[in-house]
Structure formats: structure tokens, C-alpha cells
NUFI-404144 format. One line per 5 residues: number of its first residue (from 1); their letters; for each residue x, y, z of C-alpha. Coordinates in steps of 0.25 Angstrom, whole numbers. Layout:
BEGIN
NUM = a = X Y Z | ... .
//
This chain:
BEGIN
1 = mswge = -312 -83 287 | -299 -88 279 | -299 -98 267 | -289 -107 277 | -300 -107 288 .
6 = ieaks = -311 -110 278 | -302 -121 273 | -300 -126 287 | -314 -126 291 | -319 -132 278 .
11 = rsvai = -310 -144 278 | -318 -150 289 | -331 -149 281 | -325 -154 269 | -323 -168 275 .
16 = iavns = -338 -168 278 | -341 -163 264 | -331 -171 256 | -341 -183 255 | -353 -175 248 .
21 = lpile = -344 -171 237 | -347 -176 223 | -339 -186 216 | -341 -184 201 | -337 -199 196 .
26 = wgkpm = -335 -209 204 | -320 -211 205 | -316 -197 199 | -311 -186 208 | -320 -175 214 .
31 = akilv = -325 -164 204 | -315 -155 198 | -317 -141 202 | -310 -128 196 | -307 -117 205 .
36 = iedee = -307 -103 199 | -301 -93 209 | -292 -81 208 | -289 -80 223 | -277 -91 225 .
41 = tvrdn = -279 -94 239 | -295 -96 237 | -292 -104 225 | -281 -114 232 | -290 -115 244 .
46 = iwell = -302 -120 235 | -293 -129 228 | -287 -136 240 | -302 -137 247 | -307 -144 234 .
51 = daegf = -294 -153 232 | -295 -157 245 | -310 -161 244 | -306 -169 231 | -310 -161 220 .
56 = etlva = -300 -159 207 | -298 -144 208 | -293 -135 198 | -289 -120 201 | -290 -107 191 .
61 = engvv = -285 -94 196 | -294 -86 188 | -306 -87 179 | -298 -88 166 | -290 -100 171 .
66 = gvela = -302 -106 177 | -311 -106 164 | -298 -112 157 | -296 -122 167 | -311 -125 168 .
71 = tqalp = -311 -128 152 | -299 -137 154 | -302 -144 166 | -318 -144 165 | -320 -145 181 .
76 = dlilc = -333 -150 187 | -334 -136 195 | -328 -123 195 | -326 -114 207 | -325 -101 203 .
81 = dlrmp = -322 -87 210 | -331 -76 205 | -321 -64 206 | -308 -67 198 | -300 -58 189 .
86 = eldgy = -300 -60 174 | -312 -69 174 | -322 -69 185 | -330 -80 188 | -343 -76 180 .
91 = gvlka = -332 -76 169 | -327 -90 172 | -342 -95 173 | -345 -88 159 | -333 -94 153 .
96 = lrsep = -336 -108 158 | -351 -108 154 | -348 -103 140 | -340 -116 137 | -347 -129 135 .
101 = ttaai = -336 -137 143 | -337 -128 155 | -352 -124 154 | -357 -133 164 | -346 -134 175 .
106 = pvlfv = -353 -128 188 | -346 -115 193 | -346 -112 208 | -343 -97 210 | -334 -94 222 .
111 = takas = -334 -80 227 | -332 -71 239 | -344 -63 235 | -356 -66 228 | -368 -56 227 .
116 = qaels = -382 -61 223 | -379 -55 209 | -366 -63 207 | -372 -76 212 | -384 -73 202 .
121 = ygmgl = -374 -69 191 | -364 -82 192 | -377 -92 194 | -383 -86 182 | -370 -88 174 .
126 = gasay = -370 -102 178 | -363 -103 191 | -366 -116 199 | -365 -109 213 | -357 -99 222 .
131 = itkpf = -349 -101 234 | -344 -87 241 | -330 -87 248 | -326 -90 258 | -333 -104 259 .
136 = flsel = -331 -117 267 | -326 -129 259 | -339 -136 264 | -347 -124 257 | -338 -126 244 .
141 = ltvit = -340 -141 244 | -355 -140 245 | -357 -131 234 | -346 -139 224 | -354 -151 228 .
146 = qvlsa = -368 -145 224 | -362 -140 211 | -356 -153 208 | -369 -161 211 | -377 -151 203 .
151 = qksss = -368 -152 191 | -367 -167 192 | -382 -168 193 | -384 -159 180 | -374 -167 172 .
156 = nn = -381 -179 174 | -394 -174 169 .
//
């Protein structure tokens, strides 16, 4: 199934899911999400889907740029590809967790393959969740909603 087919099927689900998405503060836009993905087509598709759902969406073409952008923009959530040149998703997560300003930002790994060992390793480093490609928009929105809700709950305590 191509991304276009996934996008086409996902858009009909998005209308149903949109009311369940969290608004972080009354009157403010939806959450700010940084997408770190080295494949341009995938990155652009995720950006378009999230933007259409009302999220403020930022994109980075690799892990190095992603860490820099995360430090400057302080997003509410980061969607990060696991396998990238220069700095992979694990390196991104380690860099973010080592800085006080980005240490608490939830990171959702997006990957084509996730073995149990990789999943355990990433979660041990502090990843909030994993989602495997290809995915439906409804799946992505569900995970984003869960992670943002958990983050909001933990910051209120």
C-alpha cells in the first residue's frame, strides 16, 4: 500500500478522530510537533497530515538538524525516524535527554522495523512510544493523543 493510499484512507478516519485530540491550553493552537525524518516523501506526508489536523508542525531532514530545532522550538512532541544517517533516532533521544530544556519532551519513534530488542532499547532510553510504518492516520493520532495526554498529566502532578 502506498502513502497516497494510506493518506486517502486515513483522511476519512481523521474527521471522526479530530474531536478526541487534546488542546493544550484554551484558545491556543494544537500541540507543536517536530517531525524528524530523512525520507522527504514520508516527512512531507506526515507534515501534511498533521498540519491538516491542526497541529503546528515543524520538520527536520535528519537527526542533527532535529536536535538543533528541538532545542530552539521546544516542541510538545517529537516524531522521530529510528534509522537515519548522521544521527539515528537513538542518538537524537540521547541528545535530547542530556539537555534540561529538552529532557522531558516526549519522543515517538516512527520506524519501518522494530524488533523486540530495538523496542526495549529505545524505551529504556526514554522513548514514549513506537509506531511502525506504514501506518494509518488514525493510528498515529491515537498514539499522539495518548502521549500528549500522559505528558500533560505528568506535568500537572
